[in-house]
N, C-alpha and C positions, 0 to 999 in steps of 0.2 A: 664973371667972364662975359664979355659982350657977345652978341649973336652975329648972324650972317645977314647979308642984304636980302630983303624980302622978295618973294616971287608973287606975282599977281594971282589972287585966288587961293593962296596957301596960308596956313597959319604961320605967322612970323616965328622965327627962332631967335628970340631976344636974349635968352639966358642959356649959356653953355655949362653952367656950374654942375649940372647933373650928367654931363657927358662922361661916359666910362673910359673910352680910349683917349688918352691925353695927347696923342700925336696928331690929331686931326686939327688942321688950321684953315681949311676952306670948305665951302659948301660942296664942291665936287668930291672931296675926300669923304665928307660925311655921307653923301649920297651913295658912294661906292661901298662904304662900310655897312650902311643900313641895308643896301641891296643884298649883300652877302648874307646878313642876318635873316632877312625876309625870305630869301631863297631856301634857307635851311628850314624855316617854319613851313613854307609851302610844301617842301618835300615830306615833312612829317604828316601833313593833312591830305596831300593830293597824290601820293604814290600808292596808297592802299585804301581801297574802299572800306568804309566802316560806317556804322550808324552813329549819327551825331545828334545831340540835342542842343539847339541854340537857346542858351539861357545866359543870365548875367555872368555866371562863373566861366562859361565857355567863351563869351565875348572878351572877358579879361584875360583868360588863358592864351587866346590866339594873339592878342596884342603883346602879351609878355613874351611869347615865343618869337614874335617878329622883331622885338626891340631890346630884349634882355641883355644883349652884348653891347648895346649902344647907350642906353639911357637908364638911369637909376629909377625913373618913374614908369618904366615899362609895366603895362598891365594894371596901372593904378588910375582911377578916374581923376580928372583934373579937379582942382579945388579953387578955381578962380574963373572969371568970365573973360571971353575973348570977343573979337568982332564977329564971330560966327558961333553957332551952336546955341543950345538951350542954356538957361541959367544953370550954373553948376550944381545948385541945390536940387535941381529937378532931373539930373542925369539918370539916376537909378529908376525913378518913376517912369520916365519916358522910355527907357530900355525895357522895363517891365511891360509897358503897353505894346511895344514892338513884339516881344515874346508872346504875349497874349494874342495879338493879331495873327501871328504866325500859326499858333495853335488853331485859331478860328478858321483861317484860310485852309488849313489842311483838313479840317473837319467838314468842309463844304464839298458836296458831290460835284457841283458844277461851278466851282470857284476858279481862282487863278491857277494857271498851270505853274510848274516849278520855275520856269523862266521868269514869268511875271512876278512870282513871289521873290525870286532872287533880286530883281530890279528894285522892288519895294524895300527889301532888307538893306540893300546897298544904299539907297537914297536916305532911308531913315537913320542909318548909322552916321552918314555924313551930316545930316541935318542936326542930329543930337550932338555930334562932335564930343564924345565922352572923354577923350584923352588929350593930353597937352599937345601932342603932335602925332602924325602918322595916321590920321583918321581916314583919309581917302584910301590909302593903301590897305588899311585894316578892313574898311568896308568892302573893297574889291575882293580881298582874300576870303572874308567870311561868306560873301555871296558865291564865290567860286567853290568853297568847301560845301556849301549847301547844294549847289548844282551837282558837284561830283558825287556827293553822298546819295543822290537820287539818280545816278547814272546818266546825267545830261552832259552834253558837250560844253566845254568851257571857252570863254573869250580869252584871247591871248593879248593881255594888256601890254602895250609898249612901255616898259618901265622907265627908261631914260626920258622919253618924250613926255611922260606924265609928270616928271619932276622939274621940267624946264618950261620956259615960256615958248610954246610951240602951238601950231594950229590944232594939233591933236588935243593938247591940254585945253585950249580955248574952247573947242567944240564940246569937250567933256564938261567943262564948267558951265557953258551955256545950257547944255542938256540938264544938268543938275538944277540950274536956276528955273528952267521951265517946269521941272518936276516939283520944285518948291511951290509952284502955282497950280499944281494938280495935273499937269500934262506929262504923262509918263512916256509918251511916244518918242521924244528925242533921246532920252536915256536908253530906251529899248532899242532904238535904231543904232546908237553908238555901240552898245553892247553886242547886239546881233552882228554888226559889221566886223567885230573882232573874233567871232566864233569861226573856227576853221574846221 
């Protein structure tokens, strides 16, 4: 089954054969269906504070919770390369490095605060791009879960504007590109601007 028209900066959806709901025929219907699934996952992790451990199993679990009613590949690492992300053979290794870095950051007396750590988690997950799709939304939710578990305020991500070609989405993508070059300030600014 053929995919939908691509959106600038998004992983293309070229193959719909693993789509679970068979009634979806447009990108808008898919976005609405996925949003409902993602909101259920967000409720699971953001309504009640609990201790979390970000590791490979948790990263996969959150993606599964977000997309398990939409895609058969929910929670499974991709097994091919895209125009973005690390080589698929290196996904687990790169995620392990992220998990190890997080342990290191938290062990430092004068290291990154929780907000700076969440921005780095967010960026690295997008950069690694471990799943077939939903990587940006997954990275935002994981970083939100991390903030929430440490009693920090959360950004309010504009869901629809992040899925369409808007100025909000463009600013976010430009911030991620700056972060790819080592400048975290734009992504920190975008994220802080959404904290209420």
